[in-house]
mmCIF file as gemmi writes it, N, C-alpha and C atoms, coordinates in Angstrom:
data_model
loop_
_atom_site.group_PDB
_atom_site.id
_atom_site.type_symbol
_atom_site.label_atom_id
_atom_site.label_alt_id
_atom_site.label_comp_id
_atom_site.label_asym_id
_atom_site.label_entity_id
_atom_site.label_seq_id
_atom_site.pdbx_PDB_ins_code
_atom_site.Cartn_x
_atom_site.Cartn_y
_atom_site.Cartn_z
_atom_site.occupancy
_atom_site.B_iso_or_equiv
_atom_site.pdbx_formal_charge
_atom_site.auth_seq_id
_atom_site.auth_asym_id
_atom_site.pdbx_PDB_model_num
ATOM 1 N N . MET Axp A 1 ? 4.875 -58.689 28.356 1 0 ? 1 A 1
ATOM 2 C CA . MET Axp A 1 ? 3.628 -58.497 29.026 1 0 ? 1 A 1
ATOM 3 C C . MET Axp A 1 ? 2.628 -59.527 28.508 1 0 ? 1 A 1
ATOM 4 N N . LYS Axp A 2 ? 1.965 -60.188 29.431 1 0 ? 2 A 1
ATOM 5 C CA . LYS Axp A 2 ? 0.994 -61.223 29.079 1 0 ? 2 A 1
ATOM 6 C C . LYS Axp A 2 ? -0.421 -60.674 29.197 1 0 ? 2 A 1
ATOM 7 N N . TYR Axp A 3 ? -1.331 -61.299 28.458 1 0 ? 3 A 1
ATOM 8 C CA . TYR Axp A 3 ? -2.73 -60.875 28.494 1 0 ? 3 A 1
ATOM 9 C C . TYR Axp A 3 ? -3.319 -61.061 29.885 1 0 ? 3 A 1
ATOM 10 N N . THR Axp A 4 ? -2.876 -62.079 30.606 1 0 ? 4 A 1
ATOM 11 C CA . THR Axp A 4 ? -3.412 -62.327 31.943 1 0 ? 4 A 1
ATOM 12 C C . THR Axp A 4 ? -3.076 -61.185 32.897 1 0 ? 4 A 1
ATOM 13 N N . GLU Axp A 5 ? -1.968 -60.489 32.658 1 0 ? 5 A 1
ATOM 14 C CA . GLU Axp A 5 ? -1.61 -59.342 33.487 1 0 ? 5 A 1
ATOM 15 C C . GLU Axp A 5 ? -2.487 -58.139 33.168 1 0 ? 5 A 1
ATOM 16 N N . ILE Axp A 6 ? -2.981 -58.072 31.948 1 0 ? 6 A 1
ATOM 17 C CA . ILE Axp A 6 ? -3.708 -56.901 31.482 1 0 ? 6 A 1
ATOM 18 C C . ILE Axp A 6 ? -5.206 -56.998 31.752 1 0 ? 6 A 1
ATOM 19 N N . LYS Axp A 7 ? -5.766 -58.184 31.676 1 0 ? 7 A 1
ATOM 20 C CA . LYS Axp A 7 ? -7.23 -58.327 31.672 1 0 ? 7 A 1
ATOM 21 C C . LYS Axp A 7 ? -7.9 -57.89 32.966 1 0 ? 7 A 1
ATOM 22 N N . ASP Axp A 8 ? -7.159 -57.804 34.071 1 0 ? 8 A 1
ATOM 23 C CA . ASP Axp A 8 ? -7.756 -57.434 35.354 1 0 ? 8 A 1
ATOM 24 C C . ASP Axp A 8 ? -7.745 -55.928 35.602 1 0 ? 8 A 1
ATOM 25 N N . LYS Axp A 9 ? -7.203 -55.154 34.678 1 0 ? 9 A 1
ATOM 26 C CA . LYS Axp A 9 ? -7.095 -53.716 34.866 1 0 ? 9 A 1
ATOM 27 C C . LYS Axp A 9 ? -8.375 -53.007 34.424 1 0 ? 9 A 1
ATOM 28 N N . THR Axp A 10 ? -8.544 -51.789 34.926 1 0 ? 10 A 1
ATOM 29 C CA . THR Axp A 10 ? -9.719 -50.995 34.553 1 0 ? 10 A 1
ATOM 30 C C . THR Axp A 10 ? -9.485 -50.338 33.198 1 0 ? 10 A 1
ATOM 31 N N . ALA Axp A 11 ? -10.561 -49.767 32.653 1 0 ? 11 A 1
ATOM 32 C CA . ALA Axp A 11 ? -10.476 -49.128 31.34 1 0 ? 11 A 1
ATOM 33 C C . ALA Axp A 11 ? -9.549 -47.919 31.379 1 0 ? 11 A 1
ATOM 34 N N . ALA Axp A 12 ? -9.547 -47.176 32.473 1 0 ? 12 A 1
ATOM 35 C CA . ALA Axp A 12 ? -8.684 -45.994 32.581 1 0 ? 12 A 1
ATOM 36 C C . ALA Axp A 12 ? -7.212 -46.402 32.622 1 0 ? 12 A 1
ATOM 37 N N . GLU Axp A 13 ? -6.92 -47.452 33.368 1 0 ? 13 A 1
ATOM 38 C CA . GLU Axp A 13 ? -5.538 -47.943 33.427 1 0 ? 13 A 1
ATOM 39 C C . GLU Axp A 13 ? -5.08 -48.439 32.06 1 0 ? 13 A 1
ATOM 40 N N . LEU Axp A 14 ? -5.964 -49.128 31.361 1 0 ? 14 A 1
ATOM 41 C CA . LEU Axp A 14 ? -5.624 -49.636 30.033 1 0 ? 14 A 1
ATOM 42 C C . LEU Axp A 14 ? -5.379 -48.488 29.061 1 0 ? 14 A 1
ATOM 43 N N . ALA Axp A 15 ? -6.171 -47.436 29.174 1 0 ? 15 A 1
ATOM 44 C CA . ALA Axp A 15 ? -6.001 -46.292 28.278 1 0 ? 15 A 1
ATOM 45 C C . ALA Axp A 15 ? -4.656 -45.612 28.512 1 0 ? 15 A 1
ATOM 46 N N . THR Axp A 16 ? -4.25 -45.484 29.781 1 0 ? 16 A 1
ATOM 47 C CA . THR Axp A 16 ? -2.948 -44.865 30.059 1 0 ? 16 A 1
ATOM 48 C C . THR Axp A 16 ? -1.807 -45.761 29.59 1 0 ? 16 A 1
ATOM 49 N N . MET Axp A 17 ? -1.962 -47.078 29.779 1 0 ? 17 A 1
ATOM 50 C CA . MET Axp A 17 ? -0.94 -48.006 29.297 1 0 ? 17 A 1
ATOM 51 C C . MET Axp A 17 ? -0.815 -47.942 27.787 1 0 ? 17 A 1
ATOM 52 N N . LEU Axp A 18 ? -1.956 -47.84 27.101 1 0 ? 18 A 1
ATOM 53 C CA . LEU Axp A 18 ? -1.957 -47.772 25.642 1 0 ? 18 A 1
ATOM 54 C C . LEU Axp A 18 ? -1.23 -46.516 25.168 1 0 ? 18 A 1
ATOM 55 N N . LYS Axp A 19 ? -1.493 -45.404 25.822 1 0 ? 19 A 1
ATOM 56 C CA . LYS Axp A 19 ? -0.841 -44.149 25.447 1 0 ? 19 A 1
ATOM 57 C C . LYS Axp A 19 ? 0.669 -44.23 25.657 1 0 ? 19 A 1
ATOM 58 N N . GLU Axp A 20 ? 1.085 -44.818 26.779 1 0 ? 20 A 1
ATOM 59 C CA . GLU Axp A 20 ? 2.517 -44.97 27.066 1 0 ? 20 A 1
ATOM 60 C C . GLU Axp A 20 ? 3.196 -45.848 26.017 1 0 ? 20 A 1
ATOM 61 N N . LYS Axp A 21 ? 2.543 -46.941 25.646 1 0 ? 21 A 1
ATOM 62 C CA . LYS Axp A 21 ? 3.134 -47.857 24.667 1 0 ? 21 A 1
ATOM 63 C C . LYS Axp A 21 ? 3.226 -47.211 23.291 1 0 ? 21 A 1
ATOM 64 N N . LYS Axp A 22 ? 2.232 -46.393 22.929 1 0 ? 22 A 1
ATOM 65 C CA . LYS Axp A 22 ? 2.284 -45.723 21.636 1 0 ? 22 A 1
ATOM 66 C C . LYS Axp A 22 ? 3.403 -44.696 21.59 1 0 ? 22 A 1
ATOM 67 N N . VAL Axp A 23 ? 3.631 -43.998 22.703 1 0 ? 23 A 1
ATOM 68 C CA . VAL Axp A 23 ? 4.745 -43.047 22.773 1 0 ? 23 A 1
ATOM 69 C C . VAL Axp A 23 ? 6.069 -43.8 22.69 1 0 ? 23 A 1
ATOM 70 N N . LEU Axp A 24 ? 6.153 -44.935 23.383 1 0 ? 24 A 1
ATOM 71 C CA . LEU Axp A 24 ? 7.361 -45.752 23.332 1 0 ? 24 A 1
ATOM 72 C C . LEU Axp A 24 ? 7.62 -46.258 21.916 1 0 ? 24 A 1
ATOM 73 N N . LEU Axp A 25 ? 6.574 -46.679 21.234 1 0 ? 25 A 1
ATOM 74 C CA . LEU Axp A 25 ? 6.718 -47.143 19.854 1 0 ? 25 A 1
ATOM 75 C C . LEU Axp A 25 ? 7.238 -46.022 18.957 1 0 ? 25 A 1
ATOM 76 N N . PHE Axp A 26 ? 6.722 -44.815 19.145 1 0 ? 26 A 1
ATOM 77 C CA . PHE Axp A 26 ? 7.168 -43.672 18.36 1 0 ? 26 A 1
ATOM 78 C C . PHE Axp A 26 ? 8.654 -43.41 18.592 1 0 ? 26 A 1
ATOM 79 N N . THR Axp A 27 ? 9.091 -43.423 19.849 1 0 ? 27 A 1
ATOM 80 C CA . THR Axp A 27 ? 10.504 -43.168 20.14 1 0 ? 27 A 1
ATOM 81 C C . THR Axp A 27 ? 11.393 -44.279 19.595 1 0 ? 27 A 1
ATOM 82 N N . LEU Axp A 28 ? 10.915 -45.531 19.665 1 0 ? 28 A 1
ATOM 83 C CA . LEU Axp A 28 ? 11.711 -46.636 19.118 1 0 ? 28 A 1
ATOM 84 C C . LEU Axp A 28 ? 11.858 -46.508 17.611 1 0 ? 28 A 1
ATOM 85 N N . LYS Axp A 29 ? 10.784 -46.084 16.935 1 0 ? 29 A 1
ATOM 86 C CA . LYS Axp A 29 ? 10.868 -45.9 15.484 1 0 ? 29 A 1
ATOM 87 C C . LYS Axp A 29 ? 11.85 -44.78 15.14 1 0 ? 29 A 1
ATOM 88 N N . GLN Axp A 30 ? 11.853 -43.726 15.941 1 0 ? 30 A 1
ATOM 89 C CA . GLN Axp A 30 ? 12.79 -42.629 15.706 1 0 ? 30 A 1
ATOM 90 C C . GLN Axp A 30 ? 14.226 -43.097 15.904 1 0 ? 30 A 1
ATOM 91 N N . LYS Axp A 31 ? 14.453 -43.888 16.951 1 0 ? 31 A 1
ATOM 92 C CA . LYS Axp A 31 ? 15.792 -44.419 17.199 1 0 ? 31 A 1
ATOM 93 C C . LYS Axp A 31 ? 16.24 -45.34 16.071 1 0 ? 31 A 1
ATOM 94 N N . LEU Axp A 32 ? 15.294 -46.097 15.507 1 0 ? 32 A 1
ATOM 95 C CA . LEU Axp A 32 ? 15.62 -46.986 14.401 1 0 ? 32 A 1
ATOM 96 C C . LEU Axp A 32 ? 16.067 -46.185 13.183 1 0 ? 32 A 1
ATOM 97 N N . LYS Axp A 33 ? 15.38 -45.082 12.919 1 0 ? 33 A 1
ATOM 98 C CA . LYS Axp A 33 ? 15.722 -44.252 11.765 1 0 ? 33 A 1
ATOM 99 C C . LYS Axp A 33 ? 17.089 -43.603 11.911 1 0 ? 33 A 1
ATOM 100 N N . THR Axp A 34 ? 17.466 -43.274 13.148 1 0 ? 34 A 1
ATOM 101 C CA . THR Axp A 34 ? 18.752 -42.607 13.376 1 0 ? 34 A 1
ATOM 102 C C . THR Axp A 34 ? 19.853 -43.59 13.769 1 0 ? 34 A 1
ATOM 103 N N . MET Axp A 35 ? 19.576 -44.884 13.601 1 0 ? 35 A 1
ATOM 104 C CA . MET Axp A 35 ? 20.551 -45.948 13.874 1 0 ? 35 A 1
ATOM 105 C C . MET Axp A 35 ? 21.014 -45.985 15.335 1 0 ? 35 A 1
ATOM 106 N N . GLN Axp A 36 ? 20.133 -45.629 16.258 1 0 ? 36 A 1
ATOM 107 C CA . GLN Axp A 36 ? 20.481 -45.669 17.678 1 0 ? 36 A 1
ATOM 108 C C . GLN Axp A 36 ? 19.861 -46.863 18.395 1 0 ? 36 A 1
ATOM 109 N N . LEU Axp A 37 ? 19.041 -47.603 17.697 1 0 ? 37 A 1
ATOM 110 C CA . LEU Axp A 37 ? 18.349 -48.739 18.314 1 0 ? 37 A 1
ATOM 111 C C . LEU Axp A 37 ? 19.229 -49.979 18.213 1 0 ? 37 A 1
ATOM 112 N N . SER Axp A 38 ? 19.539 -50.556 19.365 1 0 ? 38 A 1
ATOM 113 C CA . SER Axp A 38 ? 20.428 -51.716 19.369 1 0 ? 38 A 1
ATOM 114 C C . SER Axp A 38 ? 19.674 -53.021 19.088 1 0 ? 38 A 1
ATOM 115 N N . ASN Axp A 39 ? 18.397 -53.082 19.478 1 0 ? 39 A 1
ATOM 116 C CA . ASN Axp A 39 ? 17.618 -54.304 19.278 1 0 ? 39 A 1
ATOM 117 C C . ASN Axp A 39 ? 16.315 -53.973 18.543 1 0 ? 39 A 1
ATOM 118 N N . PRO Axp A 40 ? 16.264 -54.132 17.234 1 0 ? 40 A 1
ATOM 119 C CA . PRO Axp A 40 ? 15.061 -53.8 16.472 1 0 ? 40 A 1
ATOM 120 C C . PRO Axp A 40 ? 13.846 -54.67 16.822 1 0 ? 40 A 1
ATOM 121 N N . LYS Axp A 41 ? 14.081 -55.79 17.474 1 0 ? 41 A 1
ATOM 122 C CA . LYS Axp A 41 ? 12.986 -56.682 17.859 1 0 ? 41 A 1
ATOM 123 C C . LYS Axp A 41 ? 12.065 -56.024 18.892 1 0 ? 41 A 1
ATOM 124 N N . GLU Axp A 42 ? 12.565 -54.999 19.581 1 0 ? 42 A 1
ATOM 125 C CA . GLU Axp A 42 ? 11.752 -54.293 20.569 1 0 ? 42 A 1
ATOM 126 C C . GLU Axp A 42 ? 10.502 -53.696 19.931 1 0 ? 42 A 1
ATOM 127 N N . ILE Axp A 43 ? 10.618 -53.249 18.693 1 0 ? 43 A 1
ATOM 128 C CA . ILE Axp A 43 ? 9.48 -52.623 18.013 1 0 ? 43 A 1
ATOM 129 C C . ILE Axp A 43 ? 8.337 -53.614 17.871 1 0 ? 43 A 1
ATOM 130 N N . SER Axp A 44 ? 8.635 -54.834 17.464 1 0 ? 44 A 1
ATOM 131 C CA . SER Axp A 44 ? 7.569 -55.83 17.301 1 0 ? 44 A 1
ATOM 132 C C . SER Axp A 44 ? 6.976 -56.221 18.655 1 0 ? 44 A 1
ATOM 133 N N . GLU Axp A 45 ? 7.792 -56.242 19.703 1 0 ? 45 A 1
ATOM 134 C CA . GLU Axp A 45 ? 7.277 -56.566 21.035 1 0 ? 45 A 1
ATOM 135 C C . GLU Axp A 45 ? 6.303 -55.491 21.514 1 0 ? 45 A 1
ATOM 136 N N . VAL Axp A 46 ? 6.638 -54.234 21.273 1 0 ? 46 A 1
ATOM 137 C CA . VAL Axp A 46 ? 5.762 -53.137 21.687 1 0 ? 46 A 1
ATOM 138 C C . VAL Axp A 46 ? 4.472 -53.161 20.882 1 0 ? 46 A 1
ATOM 139 N N . LYS Axp A 47 ? 4.562 -53.478 19.586 1 0 ? 47 A 1
ATOM 140 C CA . LYS Axp A 47 ? 3.359 -53.573 18.759 1 0 ? 47 A 1
ATOM 141 C C . LYS Axp A 47 ? 2.431 -54.671 19.282 1 0 ? 47 A 1
ATOM 142 N N . LYS Axp A 48 ? 3.007 -55.789 19.697 1 0 ? 48 A 1
ATOM 143 C CA . LYS Axp A 48 ? 2.208 -56.887 20.232 1 0 ? 48 A 1
ATOM 144 C C . LYS Axp A 48 ? 1.573 -56.49 21.564 1 0 ? 48 A 1
ATOM 145 N N . ASP Axp A 49 ? 2.308 -55.729 22.392 1 0 ? 49 A 1
ATOM 146 C CA . ASP Axp A 49 ? 1.743 -55.243 23.646 1 0 ? 49 A 1
ATOM 147 C C . ASP Axp A 49 ? 0.56 -54.316 23.378 1 0 ? 49 A 1
ATOM 148 N N . ILE Axp A 50 ? 0.685 -53.45 22.371 1 0 ? 50 A 1
ATOM 149 C CA . ILE Axp A 50 ? -0.409 -52.548 22.009 1 0 ? 50 A 1
ATOM 150 C C . ILE Axp A 50 ? -1.622 -53.359 21.574 1 0 ? 50 A 1
ATOM 151 N N . ALA Axp A 51 ? -1.405 -54.405 20.803 1 0 ? 51 A 1
ATOM 152 C CA . ALA Axp A 51 ? -2.51 -55.257 20.35 1 0 ? 51 A 1
ATOM 153 C C . ALA Axp A 51 ? -3.172 -55.958 21.535 1 0 ? 51 A 1
ATOM 154 N N . ARG Axp A 52 ? -2.378 -56.407 22.498 1 0 ? 52 A 1
ATOM 155 C CA . ARG Axp A 52 ? -2.947 -57.057 23.681 1 0 ? 52 A 1
ATOM 156 C C . ARG Axp A 52 ? -3.797 -56.072 24.491 1 0 ? 52 A 1
ATOM 157 N N . ILE Axp A 53 ? -3.309 -54.846 24.627 1 0 ? 53 A 1
ATOM 158 C CA . ILE Axp A 53 ? -4.064 -53.838 25.38 1 0 ? 53 A 1
ATOM 159 C C . ILE Axp A 53 ? -5.365 -53.52 24.654 1 0 ? 53 A 1
ATOM 160 N N . ASN Axp A 54 ? -5.312 -53.392 23.32 1 0 ? 54 A 1
ATOM 161 C CA . ASN Axp A 54 ? -6.536 -53.128 22.553 1 0 ? 54 A 1
ATOM 162 C C . ASN Axp A 54 ? -7.533 -54.283 22.689 1 0 ? 54 A 1
ATOM 163 N N . THR Axp A 55 ? -7.031 -55.503 22.738 1 0 ? 55 A 1
ATOM 164 C CA . THR Axp A 55 ? -7.898 -56.66 22.927 1 0 ? 55 A 1
ATOM 165 C C . THR Axp A 55 ? -8.593 -56.589 24.28 1 0 ? 55 A 1
ATOM 166 N N . ALA Axp A 56 ? -7.84 -56.226 25.307 1 0 ? 56 A 1
ATOM 167 C CA . ALA Axp A 56 ? -8.427 -56.125 26.65 1 0 ? 56 A 1
ATOM 168 C C . ALA Axp A 56 ? -9.457 -55.001 26.715 1 0 ? 56 A 1
ATOM 169 N N . ILE Axp A 57 ? -9.196 -53.889 26.035 1 0 ? 57 A 1
ATOM 170 C CA . ILE Axp A 57 ? -10.152 -52.777 26.019 1 0 ? 57 A 1
ATOM 171 C C . ILE Axp A 57 ? -11.444 -53.219 25.328 1 0 ? 57 A 1
ATOM 172 N N . ASN Axp A 58 ? -11.32 -53.92 24.204 1 0 ? 58 A 1
ATOM 173 C CA . ASN Axp A 58 ? -12.508 -54.385 23.482 1 0 ? 58 A 1
ATOM 174 C C . ASN Axp A 58 ? -13.266 -55.452 24.268 1 0 ? 58 A 1
ATOM 175 N N . ALA Axp A 59 ? -12.567 -56.222 25.086 1 0 ? 59 A 1
ATOM 176 C CA . ALA Axp A 59 ? -13.233 -57.243 25.897 1 0 ? 59 A 1
ATOM 177 C C . ALA Axp A 59 ? -14.08 -56.609 27.006 1 0 ? 59 A 1
ATOM 178 N N . LEU Axp A 60 ? -13.715 -55.4 27.421 1 0 ? 60 A 1
ATOM 179 C CA . LEU Axp A 60 ? -14.48 -54.715 28.466 1 0 ? 60 A 1
ATOM 180 C C . LEU Axp A 60 ? -15.789 -54.14 27.928 1 0 ? 60 A 1
ATOM 181 N N . LYS Axp A 61 ? -15.877 -53.943 26.645 1 0 ? 61 A 1
ATOM 182 C CA . LYS Axp A 61 ? -17.087 -53.343 26.056 1 0 ? 61 A 1
ATOM 183 C C . LYS Axp A 61 ? -18.241 -54.304 26.038 1 0 ? 61 A 1
């Protein structure tokens, strides 16, 4: 996900996206602990997506 895709969204859409990504991050961490995660790099990608969404939310303020 690129910042250019995120910056045009409303604050409500960004908040729902942020919540979804945080839930996804939680499930990925759980899968990592139980050795079910095939690609650990997904965790860092989701963290970066969360940071991009937070940046877009702060830019709207």
